[in-house]
C-alpha positions in Angstrom: -2.4 34.3 46.6 -2.5 32.5 49.9 -3.8 34.4 52.9 -2.9 33.9 56.6 -6.1 34.8 58.6 -5.7 35.9 62.2 -1.9 36.4 61.5 -1.4 38.0 64.9 -1.8 34.5 66.5 1.6 32.9 65.8 1.1 29.7 67.8 -1.4 28.0 70.0 -5.2 27.5 69.7 -7.6 30.4 69.0 -9.3 30.3 72.4 -8.8 29.2 76.0 -11.5 26.5 75.7 -9.6 24.4 73.2 -8.0 21.1 74.3 -4.3 20.9 73.5 -2.1 17.9 74.2 1.6 17.5 74.3 3.1 14.7 72.3 6.6 13.8 71.0 7.4 14.8 67.4 7.9 12.0 65.0 10.4 14.0 62.9 12.1 17.3 62.5 10.6 20.2 60.6 6.9 19.6 61.2 4.9 22.6 59.9 2.7 24.5 62.2 -1.0 24.6 61.4 -0.8 21.3 59.6 -2.8 18.2 60.3 -1.3 16.0 63.1 -1.5 12.2 62.7 -0.7 9.5 65.2 2.4 7.5 64.3 4.3 4.6 65.9 6.0 5.1 69.2 9.7 5.5 69.2 12.0 2.7 70.4 11.3 1.9 74.1 8.2 4.2 74.1 4.7 3.1 74.8 2.6 6.0 73.5 2.2 7.0 69.9 4.0 10.1 68.6 2.5 12.9 66.4 3.7 13.6 62.9 2.6 15.0 59.6 0.9 12.7 57.0 1.2 12.7 53.3 -1.6 10.2 53.0 -4.8 11.7 51.5 -7.7 11.4 53.9 -5.5 9.6 56.5 -7.9 8.4 59.2 -5.3 8.7 62.0 -5.4 12.6 61.9 -6.2 13.7 65.4 -5.9 17.5 65.2 -3.7 20.4 64.2 -0.1 21.2 65.2 -0.3 24.5 67.1 3.1 24.9 68.7 5.6 25.7 70.0 6.9 27.7 67.2 10.6 26.6 67.2 11.6 27.9 63.7 9.6 31.1 62.9 11.4 31.6 59.6 10.1 28.3 58.2 7.0 27.8 60.5 8.1 24.6 62.2 7.0 23.2 65.5 9.9 20.8 65.7 13.5 21.0 64.7 14.4 17.5 65.8 12.5 14.2 66.3 11.5 13.6 69.9 10.8 17.2 70.8 7.5 18.0 72.6 4.9 19.4 70.2 1.4 20.8 71.0 -1.6 19.4 69.1 -5.1 20.9 69.3 -7.4 17.9 69.4 -10.6 19.8 70.1 -11.6 23.4 69.8 -10.6 26.4 67.5 -7.3 26.6 65.8 -5.8 27.6 62.4 -5.1 25.1 59.6 -3.3 25.3 56.3 -5.6 24.2 53.5 -5.6 23.7 49.8 -8.8 25.3 48.6 -7.6 25.5 45.0 -8.6 22.0 43.7 -12.0 22.0 45.5 -13.4 25.2 47.0 -13.8 25.0 50.8 -16.9 26.5 52.3 -17.9 27.3 55.9 -19.1 24.1 57.5 -17.2 21.8 55.2 -15.1 19.0 56.7 -11.3 18.8 56.3 -9.1 15.7 55.8 -5.3 15.5 55.4 -4.1 16.3 51.9 -1.7 14.2 50.0 1.1 16.6 51.1 2.6 17.1 54.6 1.2 20.0 56.5 -1.9 20.7 54.4 -5.6 19.8 54.7 -8.2 19.6 52.0 -12.0 19.3 51.5 -13.5 16.1 52.6 -15.3 14.7 49.5 -18.2 12.9 51.2 -21.0 13.6 48.8 -22.4 10.5 47.3 -21.5 10.0 43.6 -24.0 10.5 40.8 -26.3 7.6 40.3 -24.6 6.5 37.1 -21.1 6.4 38.8 -21.9 4.3 41.8 -19.0 1.7 42.1 -16.8 0.3 44.7 -14.0 2.9 44.2 -16.3 5.9 44.4 -18.1 4.7 47.5 -14.8 3.7 49.2 -13.4 7.2 48.6 -16.6 8.8 50.1 -16.5 6.6 53.1 -12.7 7.1 53.6 -13.2 10.9 53.6 -16.1 10.8 56.0 -14.1 8.7 58.4 -11.0 11.0 58.2 -12.7 14.4 59.0 -10.7 16.0 61.8 -11.9 19.6 61.5 -14.8 21.8 60.3 -14.1 25.0 58.3 -15.0 28.4 60.0 -13.8 30.6 57.0 -14.0 29.7 53.3 -11.0 29.2 51.1 -10.4 28.9 47.3 -6.6 29.1 47.4 -3.8 26.7 48.0 -1.9 27.6 51.1 -4.5 29.6 52.9 -4.3 29.4 56.7 -7.8 29.6 58.0 -9.7 29.2 61.3 -11.2 25.7 61.9 -13.1 23.9 64.6 -11.0 20.8 65.4 -13.3 17.8 66.2 -10.5 15.2 66.7 -10.1 11.9 65.1 -12.8 9.5 63.9 -10.6 6.4 64.3 -10.3 3.4 62.0 -12.7 0.6 62.5 -11.1 -2.8 62.6 
């Protein structure tokens, strides 16, 4: 059963030292506590928007959506595209994780999961000596590059909302 830690905090970062930026929402119904990714600017805009990502280990994750809570029943920070949303890009926040497939321990890195609004364990351990190949090394490098947060409370359940230390995006080398 999923657990929501620090449930008395319904939006915003976990402390006053965190850095939160305001951005425009890419779409409606963005879940709070999910990874925030940079997406293309809207028509006539010159700054990227923030949106969820369904790409596993997406390297454009920049932080976690922390507010404002516009739809408390469903936990959404946006109810329409173009609304201002708050993204914690550095500091302590909560994040929804999937600790079921791979247990998440304190100090582990998080990357976006293959589903909107959820993070998962960054699989950055090198593969066993007998399985070194291009695919396994690419996966490890992709996950290392996409880490946007470090776990502050362990999880072994899908849907847990746990405290994390957001470290921002690593960026994509070109």
